[in-house]
FIMARBA-520660 format. One line per field, with one value per residue: residue number from 1; residue in one letter; x, y, z of N, C-alpha, C in turn. Coordinates in Angstrom, 2 decimals. Atoms other than C-alpha are relative to their C-alpha. Example, Ala and Ser with C-alpha at 12.3 -4.5 7.8 and 13.67 -1.06 7.14 Angstrom:
<atoms>
kelo = 1;2 .
lodren = A;S .
n.c1 = 0.89;-0.82 .
n.c2 = -1.19;-1.19 .
n.c3 = 0.00;-0.06 .
ca.c1 = 12.30;13.67 .
ca.c2 = -4.50;-1.06 .
ca.c3 = 7.80;7.14 .
c.c1 = 0.90;-0.77 .
c.c2 = 1.20;1.09 .
c.c3 = 0.00;0.73 .
</atoms>
This chain:
<atoms>
kelo = 1;2;3;4;5;6;7;8;9;10;11;12;13;14;15;16;17;18;19;20;21;22;23;24;25;26;27;28;29;30;31;32;33;34;35;36;37;38;39;40;41;42;43;44;45;46;47;48;49;50;51;52;53;54;55;56;57;58;59;60;61;62;63;64;65;66;67;68;69;70;71;72;73;74;75;76;77;78;79;80;81;82;83;84;85;86;87;88;89;90;91;92;93;94;95;96;97;98;99;100;101;102;103;104;105;106;107;108;109;110;111;112;113;114;115;116;117;118;119;120;121;122;123;124;125;126;127;128;129;130;131;132;133;134;135;136;137;138;139;140;141;142;143;144;145;146;147;148;149;150;151;152;153;154;155;156;157;158;159;160;161;162;163;164;165;166;167;168;169;170;171;172;173;174;175;176;177;178;179;180;181;182;183;184;185;186;187;188;189;190;191;192;193;194;195;196;197;198;199;200;201;202;203;204;205;206;207;208;209;210;211;212;213;214;215;216;217;218;219;220;221;222;223;224;225;226;227;228;229;230;231;232;233;234;235;236;237;238;239;240;241;242;243;244;245;246;247;248;249;250;251;252;253;254;255;256;257;258;259;260;261;262;263;264;265;266;267;268;269;270;271;272;273;274;275;276;277;278;279;280;281;282;283;284;285;286;287;288;289 .
lodren = X;X;X;X;X;X;X;X;X;X;X;X;X;X;X;X;X;X;X;X;X;X;X;X;X;X;X;X;X;X;X;X;X;X;X;X;X;X;X;X;X;X;X;X;X;X;X;X;X;X;X;X;X;X;X;X;X;X;X;X;X;X;X;X;X;X;X;X;X;X;X;X;X;X;X;X;X;X;X;X;X;X;X;X;X;X;X;X;X;X;X;X;X;X;X;X;X;X;X;X;X;X;X;X;X;X;X;X;X;X;X;X;X;X;X;X;X;X;X;X;X;X;X;X;X;X;X;X;X;X;X;X;X;X;X;X;X;X;X;X;X;X;X;X;X;X;X;X;X;X;X;X;X;X;X;X;X;X;X;X;X;X;X;X;X;X;X;X;X;X;X;X;X;X;X;X;X;X;X;X;X;X;X;X;X;X;X;X;X;X;X;X;X;X;X;X;X;X;X;X;X;X;X;X;X;X;X;X;X;X;X;X;X;X;X;X;X;X;X;X;X;X;X;X;X;X;X;X;X;X;X;X;X;X;X;X;X;X;X;X;X;X;X;X;X;X;X;X;X;X;X;X;X;X;X;X;X;X;X;X;X;X;X;X;X;X;X;X;X;X;X;X;X;X;X;X;X;X;X;X;X;X;X;X;X;X;X;X;X .
n.c1 = 1.05;1.12;1.13;0.60;1.13;0.03;1.24;0.12;1.14;-0.14;1.27;0.67;-0.02;0.83;-0.64;0.40;-1.23;-0.38;0.93;-0.11;-1.28;0.11;0.68;-1.02;-1.01;0.47;-0.29;-1.47;-0.39;-1.08;-1.17;-0.21;-0.10;-0.13;0.83;-0.42;1.06;-0.54;0.13;-0.05;1.35;0.45;-0.73;0.67;1.26;-0.13;-0.22;1.11;1.20;-0.18;-0.66;-1.38;-0.98;-1.14;0.28;-0.72;0.15;-1.33;0.15;-0.29;-0.42;-1.40;-0.62;0.10;-1.32;-0.48;0.48;-0.08;-1.31;0.09;0.52;1.38;1.16;0.88;1.27;-0.02;1.22;-0.03;-0.22;-0.84;-1.42;-0.27;-0.44;-1.31;0.15;0.56;-1.06;-0.97;0.62;-0.05;-1.43;-0.54;0.40;-0.05;1.29;0.85;1.39;0.73;1.46;0.55;1.43;0.12;0.46;-0.90;-1.38;-0.76;-1.21;-1.32;-0.92;-0.63;0.95;1.28;1.07;1.32;0.88;1.46;0.60;-0.79;-0.65;-1.12;-1.31;-0.41;1.08;0.92;1.33;0.66;0.65;-0.48;1.07;-0.30;0.89;0.96;1.23;0.76;0.72;1.43;0.05;1.37;0.23;1.00;-0.15;0.69;-0.75;-1.16;-0.85;-1.33;-0.45;-1.45;-0.69;-0.38;0.91;-0.73;0.71;1.33;0.93;1.13;1.00;0.70;0.66;0.78;1.43;0.76;0.43;1.10;1.21;-0.21;-0.20;-1.36;-1.06;-1.30;-1.18;-0.95;-1.27;-1.08;-0.63;0.96;-0.38;0.61;1.29;0.70;1.30;0.96;0.41;0.65;1.31;1.04;-0.10;0.73;-1.02;-1.38;-0.88;-1.40;-0.77;-0.23;1.16;0.05;0.26;1.30;1.11;0.13;0.59;1.37;0.84;0.87;-0.45;-1.18;-0.27;-1.36;-0.75;-1.30;0.06;-0.36;1.14;1.08;-0.40;0.19;1.45;0.50;-0.47;0.86;1.34;0.91;0.43;-1.04;0.17;-1.19;0.17;-1.31;-0.53;-0.60;-1.42;-0.71;0.00;1.03;-0.72;0.65;1.39;0.36;0.00;1.15;1.14;-0.07;0.44;1.50;0.27;0.71;-0.92;0.50;-1.11;-0.08;0.88;1.23;1.01;0.91;-0.63;-0.16;1.29;0.27;-0.94;0.48;1.12;-0.39;-0.86;-1.20;-0.25;-1.40;-0.82;-0.94;-0.92;-1.16;-0.86;-0.68;-0.86;-1.20;-0.22;-1.39;-0.63;-0.57;-1.02;-1.15;-0.50;-0.75;-1.19;-0.96;-0.48;-0.99;-1.14;-0.56;0.06 .
n.c2 = -1.03;0.28;-0.89;-0.61;-0.94;-0.90;-0.73;-0.91;0.45;-0.80;-0.25;-1.19;0.23;1.17;1.17;-0.09;0.24;1.34;1.01;-0.01;0.54;1.46;0.56;0.12;0.88;1.34;0.45;0.27;0.91;0.87;-0.70;-0.16;-1.45;-0.45;-1.19;-0.97;-1.06;-0.89;0.39;1.46;0.53;0.27;1.09;1.13;0.09;0.43;1.46;0.72;-0.16;-0.20;1.18;-0.34;0.94;-0.78;-1.40;-0.60;-1.39;-0.59;-1.33;-1.16;0.54;-0.07;1.25;0.98;0.32;1.01;1.32;0.14;-0.33;-0.86;0.84;0.49;-0.71;-0.42;-0.53;-0.96;-0.77;-0.91;-1.30;-0.53;-0.07;-1.19;0.21;0.58;1.49;0.75;0.25;0.91;1.39;0.41;0.24;1.03;1.31;0.30;-0.50;-0.67;-0.05;-0.72;-0.06;-1.39;-0.15;-1.38;-0.04;-0.72;0.51;0.45;0.68;-0.62;0.77;1.24;0.72;0.29;-0.46;0.60;-1.11;0.31;-0.90;-0.36;0.95;-0.61;0.63;0.21;0.08;1.17;-0.52;1.10;-0.29;1.02;0.77;1.48;0.85;0.76;-0.73;0.13;1.33;-0.08;0.33;-0.08;-1.25;0.28;-1.14;-1.08;-1.34;-0.02;-1.19;0.11;-1.35;0.04;0.71;-0.94;-1.04;-0.47;-1.14;0.56;-0.77;0.80;-0.14;-1.16;0.10;1.20;-0.17;0.09;1.39;0.31;0.57;0.40;1.45;0.15;0.60;-0.68;0.70;-0.78;-0.27;0.66;-0.90;-0.65;0.13;1.04;-0.25;-1.07;0.36;-0.31;-1.36;-0.09;0.69;-0.11;1.14;1.13;0.98;-0.46;1.12;-0.21;-0.15;1.37;0.37;-1.03;0.46;0.74;-0.91;-0.74;0.91;0.32;-1.12;-0.46;-1.33;-0.27;-1.40;-0.09;-1.20;0.49;0.20;1.38;0.83;-0.21;0.78;1.51;0.27;-0.07;1.20;1.11;-0.23;-0.61;-1.44;-0.60;-1.37;-0.61;-1.24;-0.62;-0.53;-1.31;0.04;0.81;-0.66;0.40;0.44;1.08;-0.27;0.13;1.42;0.67;-0.55;0.67;1.33;0.01;-0.06;-1.22;-0.79;-1.19;-0.94;-0.07;0.84;-0.68;1.10;0.12;0.51;1.34;0.79;-0.02;1.02;1.43;0.36;-0.09;1.21;-0.34;0.50;0.17;0.41;0.95;0.34;-1.01;0.54;1.27;-0.32;-0.65;0.67;0.28;0.93;-0.75;-0.77;0.92;0.43;-1.10;-0.12;1.14;-0.21;-1.12;0.37;1.32;0.93 .
n.c3 = -0.05;-0.80;0.16;-1.15;0.06;-1.08;-0.09;-1.15;-0.89;-1.22;-0.67;0.53;1.35;0.47;0.70;1.37;0.86;-0.22;0.65;1.47;0.28;-0.17;1.16;1.07;-0.49;0.24;1.35;0.12;-1.01;0.41;-0.30;-1.45;-0.29;-1.36;-0.26;-1.08;-0.30;-0.98;-1.36;-0.28;-0.04;1.31;0.48;-0.65;0.65;1.32;-0.05;-0.61;0.71;1.47;0.59;0.39;-0.58;-0.61;-0.10;-1.18;-0.20;-0.05;-0.65;0.84;1.30;0.15;-0.39;1.05;0.42;-0.86;0.44;1.47;0.58;1.23;1.06;-0.30;0.55;-0.96;0.31;-1.07;-0.11;-1.09;0.44;-1.03;0.44;0.63;1.36;-0.02;-0.44;1.13;1.10;-0.64;0.08;1.44;0.24;-0.86;0.39;1.41;0.55;-1.03;0.59;-0.96;0.13;-0.19;0.20;0.38;1.41;0.80;-0.28;1.16;-0.46;0.09;0.82;-0.69;-0.73;0.64;-0.81;0.08;-0.08;0.03;0.97;1.14;0.78;0.69;-0.17;-1.35;-0.88;0.05;-0.43;-0.59;-1.29;-0.86;-0.82;-0.08;0.80;-0.85;-0.13;1.25;0.05;-0.35;-1.34;-0.66;-0.62;-1.07;-0.97;0.64;0.15;-0.84;0.15;-0.43;-0.04;0.27;-1.04;-1.00;-0.50;-1.23;-0.66;-0.21;0.83;0.33;-1.04;0.22;1.27;0.21;-0.18;1.26;0.25;-0.89;0.48;1.43;-0.03;0.62;-0.79;0.06;-0.09;-0.66;0.68;-0.55;-1.02;-0.92;-1.48;-0.79;-0.45;0.67;0.41;-1.16;0.24;1.37;-0.37;1.00;0.98;-0.43;-0.36;0.20;0.29;-0.18;1.24;0.59;0.85;1.03;1.30;0.03;0.00;1.31;0.90;-0.28;-0.13;1.20;0.12;-0.82;-0.16;-0.60;0.18;0.47;1.50;0.35;-0.39;1.03;1.20;-0.34;-0.12;1.33;0.58;-0.50;0.54;-0.95;0.29;-0.76;-0.23;-0.64;-0.60;-0.08;-1.25;0.11;-0.26;1.07;1.24;0.94;1.23;0.78;0.33;1.43;0.30;-0.60;0.87;1.38;-0.20;-0.31;-1.46;-0.41;-0.77;-0.73;-0.45;-1.41;-0.74;0.12;-0.02;1.16;1.19;-0.17;0.11;1.43;0.56;-0.32;0.88;1.41;0.29;0.72;1.32;-0.12;1.10;-0.47;1.01;-0.11;-1.05;0.44;1.24;-0.46;-1.26;-0.45;0.92;1.19;-0.51;-0.37;1.24;0.55;-0.81;0.30;1.42;0.12;-0.81;0.47;-1.14 .
ca.c1 = 131.18;128.46;124.87;123.66;120.38;119.94;116.63;116.11;113.97;113.25;110.54;109.92;110.24;108.38;109.06;107.75;111.23;112.02;108.93;109.61;113.34;112.54;110.07;112.91;115.41;113.23;113.97;117.68;117.68;120.08;122.70;122.35;121.73;122.48;120.03;121.30;118.74;119.19;117.91;118.33;114.53;113.90;116.55;114.92;111.51;112.82;113.98;110.96;108.21;109.51;111.54;114.97;117.87;120.66;120.06;121.74;121.10;124.04;122.77;124.16;124.67;128.26;128.86;127.97;131.76;132.30;130.32;130.79;133.79;134.60;133.62;130.14;126.74;124.39;120.65;119.89;116.54;117.01;117.11;119.54;122.65;124.30;125.43;129.01;128.02;126.00;128.92;131.19;128.82;128.67;132.48;132.99;130.84;131.05;127.41;125.23;121.48;119.27;115.44;113.53;109.88;110.39;108.58;111.41;114.46;117.23;120.17;123.58;126.45;127.71;124.48;121.38;118.09;114.92;112.22;108.43;107.81;110.66;112.05;115.29;119.07;120.30;116.78;114.68;110.99;109.09;106.92;108.18;105.40;106.05;104.71;102.97;100.32;99.19;96.44;92.88;92.10;89.02;87.80;86.12;87.16;85.00;87.10;90.55;92.81;96.60;98.03;101.68;104.39;105.29;103.35;105.85;103.70;100.57;98.75;96.50;94.84;93.84;92.77;90.95;87.58;86.63;86.35;83.69;80.64;82.22;82.85;86.59;89.39;92.99;96.32;98.87;102.19;105.47;106.77;103.53;104.05;103.30;99.65;98.80;95.81;94.12;93.93;92.52;88.85;87.10;88.15;86.11;89.08;92.82;95.25;98.94;101.56;102.26;98.89;99.67;99.99;97.11;94.79;95.65;94.79;91.52;90.23;87.29;88.15;91.56;92.19;95.73;98.08;101.10;101.68;103.46;100.60;98.13;100.09;100.08;96.35;95.70;97.75;95.56;92.47;91.07;89.08;91.76;91.50;94.65;94.55;97.50;99.37;100.48;103.91;104.68;105.55;103.23;105.81;103.75;100.32;100.50;101.22;98.46;95.96;97.19;96.58;93.02;93.41;91.11;93.18;92.00;94.08;93.31;91.45;88.05;85.02;82.53;85.01;85.82;82.21;81.91;85.03;83.58;80.50;82.56;84.06;87.66;88.59;91.98;94.60;96.26;97.88;100.10;101.34;102.09;103.55;106.05;106.48;109.54;110.11;110.59;112.72;114.98;115.30;116.43;118.97;120.43;120.75;122.49;124.79;125.44;124.37 .
ca.c2 = 170.27;170.29;171.71;174.07;175.86;178.88;180.38;183.39;182.35;183.80;184.60;187.98;186.60;183.29;180.27;181.35;181.30;178.00;176.26;177.39;176.55;173.08;172.54;173.13;171.21;168.10;167.98;167.49;164.67;162.62;165.28;165.02;168.80;170.57;173.21;176.31;178.62;181.34;179.78;176.31;175.87;176.23;173.78;171.24;171.96;171.37;167.83;166.89;168.29;168.98;165.81;167.49;165.13;167.67;171.10;173.56;176.95;179.31;182.54;184.83;184.43;185.57;182.19;180.43;180.36;178.12;175.35;175.97;175.96;177.97;175.12;174.63;175.67;177.68;178.33;181.37;182.92;185.93;189.69;190.18;191.25;194.39;195.01;194.26;191.00;190.02;190.42;188.52;185.57;185.53;185.61;183.01;180.22;178.24;178.93;181.37;181.03;183.53;183.31;186.58;187.45;191.03;191.98;194.22;192.24;191.52;189.09;190.48;189.48;185.97;184.83;182.92;184.28;182.31;184.75;184.47;187.06;187.64;185.67;186.24;185.48;184.01;183.85;180.81;181.74;179.55;179.33;177.21;174.96;171.45;168.83;167.13;169.86;169.07;166.36;165.60;165.62;165.03;168.36;167.70;170.85;173.89;177.07;177.39;180.40;180.51;183.92;182.91;181.24;184.47;186.83;188.29;191.37;189.16;191.12;188.17;188.55;192.02;191.14;187.91;189.41;189.50;185.76;185.83;183.70;182.76;179.12;179.28;177.06;178.18;176.56;177.78;179.40;177.72;180.71;181.40;181.92;179.03;178.93;181.67;179.72;180.50;184.19;183.42;182.86;183.52;180.27;177.13;174.71;175.29;172.92;172.51;173.38;169.64;169.36;172.20;170.28;167.85;170.68;172.66;169.60;169.10;172.65;173.67;177.32;178.43;181.96;183.05;186.01;183.95;184.26;180.89;179.17;180.83;179.21;175.81;175.99;176.99;174.01;171.71;173.21;174.94;178.21;180.60;184.07;186.11;188.84;191.30;191.91;195.40;194.22;192.24;193.27;192.91;191.37;188.31;189.93;190.41;186.67;185.65;187.84;186.29;182.82;183.79;184.01;186.55;189.27;191.56;194.60;194.42;192.55;193.90;191.72;192.92;192.34;188.94;187.92;188.99;186.93;183.93;184.06;184.52;181.38;181.60;181.09;179.57;179.09;175.95;175.41;178.50;176.82;173.46;174.83;176.91;174.41;173.21;170.26;172.60;174.90;172.07;170.82;174.18;174.50;171.09;171.95;175.23;173.70;170.49;168.42 .
ca.c3 = 92.95;95.50;95.40;98.06;98.67;100.84;102.05;104.37;107.37;110.79;113.39;111.81;108.27;108.06;105.88;102.47;100.91;102.58;101.26;97.65;97.82;99.16;96.35;93.94;96.02;95.76;92.08;92.78;95.21;93.13;93.79;97.60;98.05;101.28;102.66;104.58;106.40;108.81;112.00;113.60;114.16;110.47;109.67;112.00;110.49;106.99;108.02;110.12;107.94;104.44;103.95;103.58;104.29;105.05;106.46;108.89;110.41;109.76;111.53;108.85;105.09;105.53;107.10;103.88;103.05;106.07;104.46;100.74;98.48;95.31;93.10;94.48;93.14;95.20;94.71;96.71;97.95;100.09;99.98;102.92;101.00;99.75;96.17;97.20;98.91;95.93;93.51;95.98;95.99;92.14;92.04;94.77;93.52;90.33;89.67;91.67;90.97;92.58;93.11;92.69;93.09;92.02;88.78;87.59;88.69;86.18;86.48;87.31;85.07;86.07;87.72;86.71;87.79;88.57;87.96;88.67;85.93;83.54;80.60;78.68;78.65;81.93;83.27;84.06;84.26;86.72;89.83;92.70;94.13;95.36;92.98;95.95;95.98;92.41;92.06;92.85;96.51;98.75;99.79;103.13;105.10;104.43;105.12;106.38;107.09;107.32;108.34;107.81;109.81;111.64;113.81;116.29;116.95;117.37;114.63;113.87;117.26;116.29;112.78;113.40;114.38;110.69;110.77;113.51;112.56;109.17;110.18;109.41;110.75;111.38;110.65;113.14;111.91;112.73;114.72;116.63;120.41;122.77;123.62;121.18;120.10;123.45;122.25;118.80;119.68;116.41;114.66;114.78;114.83;115.13;113.48;114.29;111.69;111.22;109.55;107.07;103.91;104.58;105.36;102.24;100.19;101.98;102.11;99.80;100.44;101.60;102.87;103.50;103.89;102.68;98.91;98.79;100.62;98.19;95.23;96.99;97.68;94.15;92.93;95.02;93.44;96.49;96.10;97.23;98.79;99.55;102.04;102.00;105.29;106.11;107.19;103.92;100.49;97.44;95.04;94.19;93.98;90.19;89.87;92.25;90.17;86.91;88.27;89.31;93.02;94.65;96.24;99.08;100.01;103.69;106.42;105.53;106.53;103.87;101.15;102.58;102.68;98.95;98.05;99.85;97.62;94.41;92.82;91.69;88.04;88.62;85.97;87.28;83.90;84.53;87.78;86.16;82.86;84.77;87.66;89.56;87.20;84.20;86.30;87.52;83.92;82.70;85.54;84.84;81.09;81.66;84.28;82.26;85.31 .
c.c1 = -1.18;-1.19;-0.53;-1.26;0.02;-1.35;0.03;-1.25;0.14;-1.38;-0.65;-0.14;-0.95;0.79;-0.44;1.16;0.51;-0.86;0.25;1.39;-0.04;-0.74;0.95;1.05;-0.39;0.17;1.48;0.51;1.12;1.40;0.32;0.15;0.03;-0.79;0.61;-1.18;0.65;-0.05;-0.06;-1.43;-0.48;0.72;-0.53;-1.29;0.13;0.27;-1.31;-1.21;0.01;0.81;1.51;0.97;1.14;-0.27;0.70;-0.39;1.39;-0.02;0.13;0.49;1.46;0.72;-0.15;1.40;0.60;-0.48;0.20;1.40;-0.19;-0.67;-1.40;-1.06;-0.96;-1.29;-0.50;-1.36;0.04;0.20;0.94;1.43;0.05;0.50;1.47;0.02;-0.46;1.02;1.07;-0.48;0.08;1.44;0.54;-0.48;0.11;-1.21;-0.82;-1.36;-0.92;-1.54;-0.51;-1.52;-0.36;-0.29;1.08;1.46;0.68;1.22;1.23;0.89;0.72;-0.94;-1.10;-1.17;-1.29;-1.06;-1.50;-0.68;0.77;0.43;1.17;1.35;0.39;-1.19;-0.81;-1.28;-0.69;-0.70;0.25;-1.07;0.26;-0.95;-0.97;-1.29;-0.94;-0.75;-1.43;-0.19;-1.38;-0.16;-1.11;0.14;-0.52;0.84;1.16;0.86;1.38;0.60;1.46;0.69;0.40;-1.01;0.63;-0.66;-1.48;-1.18;-1.26;-1.08;-0.83;-0.87;-1.05;-1.54;-0.73;-0.37;-1.14;-1.21;0.16;0.37;1.41;0.94;1.32;1.14;1.02;1.28;1.09;0.55;-0.99;0.44;-0.83;-1.32;-0.78;-1.41;-1.06;-0.53;-0.72;-1.37;-1.00;0.10;-0.64;0.95;1.37;0.89;1.44;0.74;0.38;-1.07;-0.11;-0.31;-1.23;-1.19;-0.14;-0.62;-1.49;-0.95;-0.77;0.41;1.17;0.34;1.40;0.60;1.48;-0.11;0.34;-1.12;-1.20;0.31;-0.23;-1.44;-0.64;0.40;-0.85;-1.43;-1.00;-0.49;0.83;-0.33;1.30;-0.32;1.43;0.21;0.65;1.51;0.67;-0.07;-1.10;0.64;-0.69;-1.47;-0.33;-0.13;-1.21;-1.24;-0.01;-0.55;-1.51;-0.35;-0.63;0.91;-0.78;1.17;0.18;-1.06;-1.30;-1.16;-1.04;0.65;0.34;-1.26;-0.35;0.81;-0.49;-1.14;0.35;0.94;1.27;0.00;1.47;0.65;1.05;1.02;1.21;0.97;0.78;0.91;1.29;0.51;1.42;0.74;0.65;1.17;1.23;0.62;0.87;1.34;1.03;0.61;1.09;1.30;0.73;0.04;-0.44 .
c.c2 = -0.53;0.96;0.45;0.78;0.83;0.63;0.87;-0.48;0.82;0.27;1.29;-0.11;-1.07;-1.02;-0.05;-0.45;-1.42;-0.89;0.04;-0.51;-1.51;-0.64;-0.19;-1.04;-1.46;-0.62;-0.33;-1.04;-0.89;0.64;0.19;1.44;0.24;1.39;0.84;1.03;0.82;-0.52;-1.60;-0.55;-0.23;-1.13;-1.32;-0.26;-0.54;-1.57;-0.67;0.02;0.10;-1.11;0.30;-0.82;0.74;1.48;0.49;1.48;0.69;1.36;1.15;-0.50;0.19;-1.26;-1.10;-0.59;-1.08;-1.39;-0.27;0.31;0.68;-0.74;-0.41;0.87;0.34;0.61;0.81;0.73;0.82;1.44;0.71;0.11;1.50;-0.26;-0.65;-1.47;-0.81;-0.33;-0.96;-1.38;-0.47;-0.34;-1.29;-1.44;-0.35;0.39;0.60;0.31;0.65;-0.03;1.40;-0.04;1.44;0.16;0.68;-0.41;-0.53;-0.76;0.85;-0.80;-1.13;-0.71;-0.50;0.49;-0.86;0.99;-0.46;0.73;0.15;-1.23;0.67;-0.74;-0.03;0.11;-1.25;0.44;-1.26;0.41;-1.28;-0.54;-1.46;-0.72;-0.70;0.73;-0.15;-1.33;0.26;-0.51;0.08;1.27;-0.14;1.01;1.27;1.22;-0.03;1.26;-0.29;1.43;0.05;-0.71;0.97;0.91;0.51;1.12;-0.42;0.90;-0.85;0.09;1.25;0.00;-1.10;0.11;-0.06;-1.43;-0.47;-0.42;-0.37;-1.52;-0.30;-0.66;0.75;-1.05;0.91;0.24;-0.70;0.73;0.50;-0.29;-1.27;0.45;1.21;-0.28;0.35;1.37;0.18;-0.68;0.03;-1.18;-1.29;-1.19;0.60;-1.16;0.40;0.12;-1.37;-0.47;0.95;-0.60;-0.77;0.91;0.87;-0.87;-0.20;1.25;0.36;1.42;0.29;1.51;0.12;1.35;-0.36;-0.20;-1.45;-0.95;0.15;-0.79;-1.46;-0.33;0.03;-1.33;-1.17;0.22;0.42;1.35;0.86;1.56;0.46;1.35;0.67;0.44;1.32;-0.02;-0.85;0.70;-0.59;-0.60;-1.08;0.25;0.04;-1.47;-0.67;0.42;-0.69;-1.42;-0.12;-0.01;1.30;0.71;1.13;0.86;0.10;-0.97;0.71;-1.04;0.06;-0.44;-1.51;-0.79;0.02;-1.05;-1.39;-0.46;0.02;-1.16;0.54;-0.60;-0.27;-0.57;-0.94;-0.37;0.87;-0.55;-1.26;0.22;0.60;-0.55;-0.35;-1.06;0.71;0.88;-0.76;-0.45;1.05;0.26;-1.11;0.10;1.02;-0.31;-1.28;-1.08;-1.36 .
c.c3 = 0.80;-0.19;1.26;-0.30;1.20;-0.03;1.32;0.81;1.30;0.56;-0.39;-1.56;-0.52;-0.83;-1.45;-0.89;0.22;-0.72;-1.53;-0.39;0.10;-1.13;-1.16;0.31;-0.20;-1.36;-0.23;0.99;-0.31;0.20;1.44;0.42;1.47;0.12;1.11;0.21;1.11;1.49;0.25;-0.04;-1.43;-0.65;0.47;-0.66;-1.42;0.01;0.47;-0.90;-1.52;-0.63;-0.48;0.86;0.72;0.06;1.31;0.08;0.13;0.57;-0.93;-1.27;-0.27;0.51;-1.01;-0.42;0.98;-0.36;-1.49;-0.50;-1.34;-1.14;0.08;-0.72;1.11;-0.60;1.13;-0.06;1.21;-0.61;1.03;-0.38;-0.59;-1.51;-0.05;0.37;-1.11;-1.06;0.55;-0.13;-1.56;-0.34;0.71;-0.57;-1.47;-0.70;1.20;-0.64;1.06;-0.32;0.21;-0.28;-0.31;-1.42;-0.88;0.13;-1.28;0.57;-0.14;-0.88;0.82;0.79;-0.85;0.88;-0.21;0.35;-0.13;-1.17;-1.33;-0.92;-0.82;0.28;1.46;0.98;-0.25;0.64;0.66;1.33;0.83;1.04;-0.01;-0.72;0.87;0.18;-1.25;0.01;0.34;1.39;0.55;0.71;1.07;1.12;-0.63;-0.24;0.96;-0.25;0.56;-0.10;-0.56;1.09;1.05;0.35;1.28;0.77;0.40;-0.68;-0.32;1.08;-0.22;-1.28;-0.13;0.19;-1.28;-0.35;0.89;-0.80;-1.48;-0.16;-0.74;1.08;-0.17;0.06;0.72;-0.79;0.83;1.12;1.01;1.42;0.62;0.58;-0.56;-0.39;0.96;-0.19;-1.30;0.10;-1.06;-1.09;0.60;0.51;-0.19;-0.20;0.23;-1.31;-0.68;-0.98;-1.30;-1.38;-0.17;0.03;-1.28;-1.10;0.25;-0.02;-1.27;-0.26;0.91;-0.05;0.64;-0.24;-0.38;-1.46;-0.46;0.26;-0.97;-1.30;0.28;0.10;-1.36;-0.86;0.35;-0.32;1.11;-0.57;0.87;0.02;0.67;0.61;0.37;1.45;-0.17;0.16;-1.12;-1.27;-0.94;-1.24;-0.71;-0.26;-1.50;-0.50;0.51;-0.87;-1.32;0.06;0.25;1.39;0.40;1.01;0.73;0.57;1.46;0.71;0.24;-0.12;-1.16;-1.24;0.07;-0.26;-1.57;-0.66;0.27;-0.86;-1.42;-0.21;-0.81;-1.42;-0.08;-1.32;0.43;-0.99;0.08;1.05;-0.50;-1.16;0.42;1.35;0.26;-0.87;-1.21;0.42;0.21;-1.30;-0.67;0.67;-0.42;-1.46;-0.01;0.83;-0.50;1.05;-0.57 .
</atoms>
């Protein structure tokens, strides 16, 4: 029996699912887990920046069977499947464990569900944030914004004017176009994606349109503001609000200025109590690992 992880990635999708899957994967290092993602670039990024030992881009989830056997375990974070394909994956693998950020999702017969919201039979309740983000860090960077890893339509260039004169730095996204930073003129400093984790830990105030990054910044005890993107779902907004992260519905400068003047009342205990260590322990118990 081998242990596989799969995360949906891509230049129109970003790396949120990858980041949370790797956070959980790090709790299973003794089993030498294997990471599968959609594209080769994300597989390389997982190795170079996230510390993953074994990863591969498989282009399409239907290619999973080329790497996995019936007796294997798969922890799966994606929405790119039909009902028929979903059932086939449950039937094919010894254990099929699905990550869901939907508030009303329920496990199908034969699978385990990692849910950010629900509890119950065949459900493991938890929030997947890498343990490395928890701790006490020197906060020496004033304000930082991270739009997300993807911006294929260059929407940030249109939205970024709200940051004018607000003394905000930017962390580039992984899939940003080459030299895109030359078009983003309203940021004080621009950091490369390789500095992502370090900047999150150092930021006094972290503004982001990535739900996963908002959770990571909250874990590192930054003051966090989440701005909803028009092209992304709102699945994690209830969780962000429960944790105490300030949520803006759009790129609105007056609302951002108010949020910058308002201190967050973060519930870091919710992140730690439902963290990856607890999720991994429950999985190991259920699978008798």
